[in-house]
PyMOL Python script that loads the backbone (N, CA, C, O; Angstrom):
from pymol import cmd

cmd.read_pdbstr("""\
ATOM      1  N   MET A   1     115.345-138.039 -41.773  1.00  0.00           N
ATOM      2  CA  MET A   1     115.254-136.723 -42.493  1.00  0.00           C
ATOM      3  C   MET A   1     114.077-136.225 -42.953  1.00  0.00           C
ATOM      4  O   MET A   1     113.516-136.982 -43.745  1.00  0.00           O
ATOM      5  N   THR A   2     113.446-135.075 -42.695  1.00  0.00           N
ATOM      6  CA  THR A   2     112.245-134.202 -43.635  1.00  0.00           C
ATOM      7  C   THR A   2     113.056-133.380 -44.620  1.00  0.00           C
ATOM      8  O   THR A   2     114.125-132.770 -44.584  1.00  0.00           O
ATOM      9  N   PHE A   3     112.116-133.612 -45.504  1.00  0.00           N
ATOM     10  CA  PHE A   3     112.773-132.721 -46.600  1.00  0.00           C
ATOM     11  C   PHE A   3     111.160-131.778 -46.858  1.00  0.00           C
ATOM     12  O   PHE A   3     110.081-132.316 -47.105  1.00  0.00           O
ATOM     13  N   LEU A   4     111.454-129.986 -46.686  1.00  0.00           N
ATOM     14  CA  LEU A   4     110.305-129.298 -46.829  1.00  0.00           C
ATOM     15  C   LEU A   4     110.924-128.146 -47.481  1.00  0.00           C
ATOM     16  O   LEU A   4     112.115-127.845 -47.407  1.00  0.00           O
ATOM     17  N   THR A   5     109.877-127.439 -48.219  1.00  0.00           N
ATOM     18  CA  THR A   5     110.072-126.102 -48.768  1.00  0.00           C
ATOM     19  C   THR A   5     109.729-124.982 -47.869  1.00  0.00           C
ATOM     20  O   THR A   5     108.729-125.054 -47.156  1.00  0.00           O
ATOM     21  N   ARG A   6     110.496-123.962 -47.864  1.00  0.00           N
ATOM     22  CA  ARG A   6     110.426-122.921 -47.112  1.00  0.00           C
ATOM     23  C   ARG A   6     109.040-122.599 -46.604  1.00  0.00           C
ATOM     24  O   ARG A   6     108.819-122.310 -45.427  1.00  0.00           O
ATOM     25  N   SER A   7     107.998-122.670 -47.666  1.00  0.00           N
ATOM     26  CA  SER A   7     106.435-122.443 -47.163  1.00  0.00           C
ATOM     27  C   SER A   7     105.904-123.390 -46.822  1.00  0.00           C
ATOM     28  O   SER A   7     104.791-123.217 -46.325  1.00  0.00           O
ATOM     29  N   GLN A   8     106.461-124.905 -46.928  1.00  0.00           N
ATOM     30  CA  GLN A   8     105.905-126.206 -46.202  1.00  0.00           C
ATOM     31  C   GLN A   8     106.367-125.786 -44.551  1.00  0.00           C
ATOM     32  O   GLN A   8     105.687-125.930 -43.535  1.00  0.00           O
ATOM     33  N   MET A   9     107.385-125.375 -44.647  1.00  0.00           N
ATOM     34  CA  MET A   9     107.854-125.164 -42.919  1.00  0.00           C
ATOM     35  C   MET A   9     107.195-124.272 -42.113  1.00  0.00           C
ATOM     36  O   MET A   9     106.905-124.324 -40.918  1.00  0.00           O
ATOM     37  N   ALA A  10     106.864-122.818 -43.600  1.00  0.00           N
ATOM     38  CA  ALA A  10     106.023-122.023 -42.511  1.00  0.00           C
ATOM     39  C   ALA A  10     104.677-122.505 -42.230  1.00  0.00           C
ATOM     40  O   ALA A  10     104.045-122.160 -41.232  1.00  0.00           O
ATOM     41  N   GLU A  11     104.356-123.100 -42.894  1.00  0.00           N
ATOM     42  CA  GLU A  11     102.512-123.689 -43.116  1.00  0.00           C
ATOM     43  C   GLU A  11     102.865-124.671 -41.689  1.00  0.00           C
ATOM     44  O   GLU A  11     102.121-124.287 -40.786  1.00  0.00           O
ATOM     45  N   LEU A  12     103.653-125.667 -41.280  1.00  0.00           N
ATOM     46  CA  LEU A  12     103.726-125.954 -40.390  1.00  0.00           C
ATOM     47  C   LEU A  12     103.987-125.354 -38.907  1.00  0.00           C
ATOM     48  O   LEU A  12     103.519-125.785 -37.853  1.00  0.00           O
ATOM     49  N   LEU A  13     104.828-124.284 -39.089  1.00  0.00           N
ATOM     50  CA  LEU A  13     105.363-123.432 -37.799  1.00  0.00           C
ATOM     51  C   LEU A  13     104.004-122.378 -37.811  1.00  0.00           C
ATOM     52  O   LEU A  13     104.084-121.567 -36.888  1.00  0.00           O
ATOM     53  N   GLN A  14     103.171-122.267 -38.384  1.00  0.00           N
ATOM     54  CA  GLN A  14     102.041-121.127 -38.263  1.00  0.00           C
ATOM     55  C   GLN A  14     101.481-121.339 -36.674  1.00  0.00           C
ATOM     56  O   GLN A  14     101.391-122.373 -36.013  1.00  0.00           O
ATOM     57  N   GLY A  15     101.195-120.162 -36.386  1.00  0.00           N
ATOM     58  CA  GLY A  15     100.874-119.872 -34.782  1.00  0.00           C
ATOM     59  C   GLY A  15     101.761-119.963 -33.758  1.00  0.00           C
ATOM     60  O   GLY A  15     101.459-119.486 -32.663  1.00  0.00           O
ATOM     61  N   LEU A  16     103.010-120.601 -33.968  1.00  0.00           N
ATOM     62  CA  LEU A  16     104.093-120.454 -32.982  1.00  0.00           C
ATOM     63  C   LEU A  16     104.837-119.097 -33.295  1.00  0.00           C
ATOM     64  O   LEU A  16     104.994-118.355 -34.265  1.00  0.00           O
ATOM     65  N   ASP A  17     105.261-119.167 -31.804  1.00  0.00           N
ATOM     66  CA  ASP A  17     106.572-117.854 -31.702  1.00  0.00           C
ATOM     67  C   ASP A  17     107.655-118.279 -32.254  1.00  0.00           C
ATOM     68  O   ASP A  17     108.174-119.235 -31.677  1.00  0.00           O
ATOM     69  N   LEU A  18     108.345-117.763 -33.488  1.00  0.00           N
ATOM     70  CA  LEU A  18     109.691-118.231 -33.877  1.00  0.00           C
ATOM     71  C   LEU A  18     110.686-117.022 -32.884  1.00  0.00           C
ATOM     72  O   LEU A  18     110.360-115.865 -32.621  1.00  0.00           O
ATOM     73  N   LEU A  19     111.729-117.617 -32.549  1.00  0.00           N
ATOM     74  CA  LEU A  19     112.609-116.868 -31.866  1.00  0.00           C
ATOM     75  C   LEU A  19     113.644-116.783 -33.132  1.00  0.00           C
ATOM     76  O   LEU A  19     113.392-115.929 -33.982  1.00  0.00           O
ATOM     77  N   PRO A  20     114.810-117.630 -33.311  1.00  0.00           N
ATOM     78  CA  PRO A  20     115.558-117.885 -34.765  1.00  0.00           C
ATOM     79  C   PRO A  20     115.099-118.418 -35.655  1.00  0.00           C
ATOM     80  O   PRO A  20     114.811-119.590 -35.411  1.00  0.00           O
ATOM     81  N   LEU A  21     114.826-117.994 -36.892  1.00  0.00           N
ATOM     82  CA  LEU A  21     114.568-118.832 -37.986  1.00  0.00           C
ATOM     83  C   LEU A  21     115.878-118.614 -38.977  1.00  0.00           C
ATOM     84  O   LEU A  21     115.832-117.634 -39.720  1.00  0.00           O
ATOM     85  N   ASP A  22     116.870-119.344 -39.023  1.00  0.00           N
ATOM     86  CA  ASP A  22     117.781-119.212 -40.011  1.00  0.00           C
ATOM     87  C   ASP A  22     117.896-120.333 -40.995  1.00  0.00           C
ATOM     88  O   ASP A  22     117.616-121.517 -40.804  1.00  0.00           O
ATOM     89  N   GLU A  23     118.299-119.834 -41.946  1.00  0.00           N
ATOM     90  CA  GLU A  23     118.339-120.414 -43.269  1.00  0.00           C
ATOM     91  C   GLU A  23     119.570-120.670 -43.986  1.00  0.00           C
ATOM     92  O   GLU A  23     120.055-119.706 -44.578  1.00  0.00           O
ATOM     93  N   GLU A  24     120.281-121.993 -44.060  1.00  0.00           N
ATOM     94  CA  GLU A  24     121.247-122.118 -44.385  1.00  0.00           C
ATOM     95  C   GLU A  24     121.604-122.945 -46.101  1.00  0.00           C
ATOM     96  O   GLU A  24     121.656-124.166 -46.242  1.00  0.00           O
ATOM     97  N   ASP A  25     121.770-122.121 -47.022  1.00  0.00           N
ATOM     98  CA  ASP A  25     121.932-122.615 -48.458  1.00  0.00           C
ATOM     99  C   ASP A  25     123.192-122.311 -48.899  1.00  0.00           C
ATOM    100  O   ASP A  25     123.496-121.201 -49.336  1.00  0.00           O
ATOM    101  N   GLU A  26     123.960-123.263 -48.803  1.00  0.00           N
ATOM    102  CA  GLU A  26     125.551-123.323 -49.854  1.00  0.00           C
ATOM    103  C   GLU A  26     125.839-124.454 -49.966  1.00  0.00           C
ATOM    104  O   GLU A  26     125.267-125.434 -49.488  1.00  0.00           O
ATOM    105  N   ASP A  27     127.101-124.380 -50.857  1.00  0.00           N
ATOM    106  CA  ASP A  27     127.736-125.528 -51.088  1.00  0.00           C
ATOM    107  C   ASP A  27     128.697-126.073 -49.967  1.00  0.00           C
ATOM    108  O   ASP A  27     129.220-125.337 -49.130  1.00  0.00           O
ATOM    109  N   GLY A  28     128.862-127.320 -50.025  1.00  0.00           N
ATOM    110  CA  GLY A  28     129.771-127.632 -49.018  1.00  0.00           C
ATOM    111  C   GLY A  28     130.223-129.095 -49.361  1.00  0.00           C
ATOM    112  O   GLY A  28     130.227-129.316 -50.572  1.00  0.00           O
ATOM    113  N   HIS A  29     130.600-130.137 -48.568  1.00  0.00           N
ATOM    114  CA  HIS A  29     131.256-131.405 -48.413  1.00  0.00           C
ATOM    115  C   HIS A  29     130.303-132.241 -47.463  1.00  0.00           C
ATOM    116  O   HIS A  29     129.694-131.733 -46.521  1.00  0.00           O
ATOM    117  N   ALA A  30     130.254-133.269 -47.730  1.00  0.00           N
ATOM    118  CA  ALA A  30     129.674-134.612 -47.101  1.00  0.00           C
ATOM    119  C   ALA A  30     130.846-135.900 -47.447  1.00  0.00           C
ATOM    120  O   ALA A  30     131.766-135.859 -48.264  1.00  0.00           O
ATOM    121  N   PHE A  31     130.503-136.889 -46.636  1.00  0.00           N
ATOM    122  CA  PHE A  31     131.411-138.008 -46.871  1.00  0.00           C
ATOM    123  C   PHE A  31     131.440-138.532 -48.051  1.00  0.00           C
ATOM    124  O   PHE A  31     132.333-139.320 -48.363  1.00  0.00           O
ATOM    125  N   THR A  32     130.459-138.173 -48.895  1.00  0.00           N
ATOM    126  CA  THR A  32     130.246-138.814 -50.479  1.00  0.00           C
ATOM    127  C   THR A  32     130.894-138.275 -51.363  1.00  0.00           C
ATOM    128  O   THR A  32     131.369-138.917 -52.300  1.00  0.00           O
ATOM    129  N   GLY A  33     131.079-136.516 -51.170  1.00  0.00           N
ATOM    130  CA  GLY A  33     131.786-135.878 -51.821  1.00  0.00           C
ATOM    131  C   GLY A  33     130.960-134.466 -51.555  1.00  0.00           C
ATOM    132  O   GLY A  33     130.477-134.175 -50.461  1.00  0.00           O
ATOM    133  N   PRO A  34     130.875-133.565 -52.850  1.00  0.00           N
ATOM    134  CA  PRO A  34     130.563-132.415 -52.748  1.00  0.00           C
ATOM    135  C   PRO A  34     129.066-132.444 -52.703  1.00  0.00           C
ATOM    136  O   PRO A  34     128.563-133.332 -53.392  1.00  0.00           O
ATOM    137  N   LYS A  35     128.051-131.486 -51.891  1.00  0.00           N
ATOM    138  CA  LYS A  35     126.975-131.478 -51.485  1.00  0.00           C
ATOM    139  C   LYS A  35     126.405-130.163 -51.640  1.00  0.00           C
ATOM    140  O   LYS A  35     127.221-129.243 -51.691  1.00  0.00           O
ATOM    141  N   HIS A  36     125.256-129.891 -51.720  1.00  0.00           N
ATOM    142  CA  HIS A  36     124.369-128.688 -51.687  1.00  0.00           C
ATOM    143  C   HIS A  36     123.545-128.871 -50.418  1.00  0.00           C
ATOM    144  O   HIS A  36     122.735-129.791 -50.310  1.00  0.00           O
ATOM    145  N   TRP A  37     123.766-127.990 -49.478  1.00  0.00           N
ATOM    146  CA  TRP A  37     123.413-127.972 -48.239  1.00  0.00           C
ATOM    147  C   TRP A  37     121.815-126.674 -47.983  1.00  0.00           C
ATOM    148  O   TRP A  37     122.002-125.458 -48.040  1.00  0.00           O
ATOM    149  N   HIS A  38     120.870-127.083 -47.809  1.00  0.00           N
ATOM    150  CA  HIS A  38     119.922-126.405 -47.813  1.00  0.00           C
ATOM    151  C   HIS A  38     118.993-126.814 -46.310  1.00  0.00           C
ATOM    152  O   HIS A  38     118.025-127.571 -46.232  1.00  0.00           O
ATOM    153  N   VAL A  39     119.625-126.078 -45.269  1.00  0.00           N
ATOM    154  CA  VAL A  39     119.239-126.533 -43.988  1.00  0.00           C
ATOM    155  C   VAL A  39     118.153-125.220 -43.345  1.00  0.00           C
ATOM    156  O   VAL A  39     118.402-124.055 -43.658  1.00  0.00           O
ATOM    157  N   PHE A  40     117.351-125.442 -42.737  1.00  0.00           N
ATOM    158  CA  PHE A  40     116.690-124.602 -41.597  1.00  0.00           C
ATOM    159  C   PHE A  40     117.091-124.984 -40.042  1.00  0.00           C
ATOM    160  O   PHE A  40     117.118-126.111 -39.549  1.00  0.00           O
ATOM    161  N   HIS A  41     117.333-123.984 -39.540  1.00  0.00           N
ATOM    162  CA  HIS A  41     117.425-124.126 -37.860  1.00  0.00           C
ATOM    163  C   HIS A  41     116.604-123.101 -37.167  1.00  0.00           C
ATOM    164  O   HIS A  41     116.904-121.916 -37.024  1.00  0.00           O
ATOM    165  N   VAL A  42     115.335-123.814 -36.678  1.00  0.00           N
ATOM    166  CA  VAL A  42     114.077-123.236 -36.130  1.00  0.00           C
ATOM    167  C   VAL A  42     114.134-123.414 -34.661  1.00  0.00           C
ATOM    168  O   VAL A  42     114.605-124.480 -34.265  1.00  0.00           O
ATOM    169  N   LEU A  43     113.672-122.420 -33.657  1.00  0.00           N
ATOM    170  CA  LEU A  43     113.709-122.563 -32.314  1.00  0.00           C
ATOM    171  C   LEU A  43     112.279-121.804 -32.495  1.00  0.00           C
ATOM    172  O   LEU A  43     112.221-120.627 -32.851  1.00  0.00           O
ATOM    173  N   ALA A  44     111.064-122.643 -32.197  1.00  0.00           N
ATOM    174  CA  ALA A  44     109.914-122.250 -32.070  1.00  0.00           C
ATOM    175  C   ALA A  44     109.130-122.414 -30.528  1.00  0.00           C
ATOM    176  O   ALA A  44     109.647-123.266 -29.805  1.00  0.00           O
ATOM    177  N   ARG A  45     107.955-121.693 -29.968  1.00  0.00           N
ATOM    178  CA  ARG A  45     107.491-121.827 -29.412  1.00  0.00           C
ATOM    179  C   ARG A  45     105.950-121.918 -28.975  1.00  0.00           C
ATOM    180  O   ARG A  45     105.361-121.549 -29.991  1.00  0.00           O
ATOM    181  N   GLN A  46     104.967-122.219 -27.983  1.00  0.00           N
ATOM    182  CA  GLN A  46     103.911-122.074 -28.233  1.00  0.00           C
ATOM    183  C   GLN A  46     103.849-120.173 -27.601  1.00  0.00           C
ATOM    184  O   GLN A  46     104.493-119.628 -26.705  1.00  0.00           O
ATOM    185  N   PRO A  47     102.623-119.537 -28.695  1.00  0.00           N
ATOM    186  CA  PRO A  47     102.567-118.413 -27.628  1.00  0.00           C
ATOM    187  C   PRO A  47     102.006-118.275 -26.107  1.00  0.00           C
ATOM    188  O   PRO A  47     101.010-118.966 -25.891  1.00  0.00           O
ATOM    189  N   GLU A  48     102.447-117.552 -25.099  1.00  0.00           N
ATOM    190  CA  GLU A  48     101.838-117.517 -24.060  1.00  0.00           C
ATOM    191  C   GLU A  48     100.854-116.957 -24.181  1.00  0.00           C
ATOM    192  O   GLU A  48     100.637-116.046 -24.980  1.00  0.00           O
ATOM    193  N   ALA A  49      99.970-117.511 -23.254  1.00  0.00           N
ATOM    194  CA  ALA A  49      98.370-117.033 -22.968  1.00  0.00           C
ATOM    195  C   ALA A  49      98.769-115.504 -22.024  1.00  0.00           C
ATOM    196  O   ALA A  49      99.636-115.328 -21.169  1.00  0.00           O
ATOM    197  N   PRO A  50      97.847-114.651 -22.536  1.00  0.00           N
ATOM    198  CA  PRO A  50      97.393-113.426 -21.847  1.00  0.00           C
ATOM    199  C   PRO A  50      97.304-113.830 -20.244  1.00  0.00           C
ATOM    200  O   PRO A  50      96.521-114.764 -20.067  1.00  0.00           O
ATOM    201  N   SER A  51      97.952-113.319 -18.995  1.00  0.00           N
ATOM    202  CA  SER A  51      97.679-113.235 -17.741  1.00  0.00           C
ATOM    203  C   SER A  51      96.830-112.095 -17.268  1.00  0.00           C
ATOM    204  O   SER A  51      96.907-110.933 -17.668  1.00  0.00           O
ATOM    205  N   PRO A  52      96.048-112.549 -16.408  1.00  0.00           N
ATOM    206  CA  PRO A  52      94.893-111.524 -15.843  1.00  0.00           C
ATOM    207  C   PRO A  52      95.628-110.609 -15.295  1.00  0.00           C
ATOM    208  O   PRO A  52      96.636-110.822 -14.621  1.00  0.00           O
ATOM    209  N   ALA A  53      95.079-109.380 -15.604  1.00  0.00           N
ATOM    210  CA  ALA A  53      95.729-107.922 -14.547  1.00  0.00           C
ATOM    211  C   ALA A  53      95.719-108.329 -13.239  1.00  0.00           C
ATOM    212  O   ALA A  53      94.667-108.685 -12.709  1.00  0.00           O
ATOM    213  N   ARG A  54      96.748-108.319 -12.665  1.00  0.00           N
ATOM    214  CA  ARG A  54      97.038-107.953 -11.424  1.00  0.00           C
ATOM    215  C   ARG A  54      96.367-106.891 -10.424  1.00  0.00           C
ATOM    216  O   ARG A  54      96.502-105.719 -10.776  1.00  0.00           O
ATOM    217  N   GLY A  55      95.624-107.136  -9.161  1.00  0.00           N
ATOM    218  CA  GLY A  55      95.167-105.936  -8.594  1.00  0.00           C
ATOM    219  C   GLY A  55      93.725-105.563  -9.396  1.00  0.00           C
ATOM    220  O   GLY A  55      92.958-104.676  -9.019  1.00  0.00           O
ATOM    221  N   LEU A  56      93.566-106.215 -10.294  1.00  0.00           N
ATOM    222  CA  LEU A  56      92.263-105.251 -10.989  1.00  0.00           C
ATOM    223  C   LEU A  56      91.033-105.891 -10.547  1.00  0.00           C
ATOM    224  O   LEU A  56      90.794-106.989 -11.050  1.00  0.00           O
ATOM    225  N   SER A  57      90.161-105.390  -9.658  1.00  0.00           N
ATOM    226  CA  SER A  57      88.684-106.115  -9.893  1.00  0.00           C
ATOM    227  C   SER A  57      87.798-106.368 -11.125  1.00  0.00           C
ATOM    228  O   SER A  57      87.969-105.669 -12.124  1.00  0.00           O
ATOM    229  N   THR A  58      86.963-107.227 -11.106  1.00  0.00           N
ATOM    230  CA  THR A  58      86.035-107.470 -12.214  1.00  0.00           C
ATOM    231  C   THR A  58      84.457-106.891 -11.874  1.00  0.00           C
ATOM    232  O   THR A  58      83.467-106.847 -12.604  1.00  0.00           O
ATOM    233  N   VAL A  59      84.614-106.550 -10.730  1.00  0.00           N
ATOM    234  CA  VAL A  59      83.270-106.038 -10.295  1.00  0.00           C
ATOM    235  C   VAL A  59      82.890-105.078 -11.281  1.00  0.00           C
ATOM    236  O   VAL A  59      81.816-104.484 -11.183  1.00  0.00           O
TER     237      VAL A  59
END
""", "prot")
cmd.dss("prot")
cmd.show_as("cartoon", "prot")
cmd.util.cbc("prot")
cmd.orient("prot")
């Protein structure tokens, strides 16, 4: 398990494209009884490098 604050998580993801970023913050149940869930669901990727323009000459 990893325990991070939202600002720590944002720092780790800096420079990436975030697709969805959902934060779950609610009371619920675990095997041991009541629990407060605070979970981040993140999908991120490296930004794509710009591709050179097609059909244009650099002369």
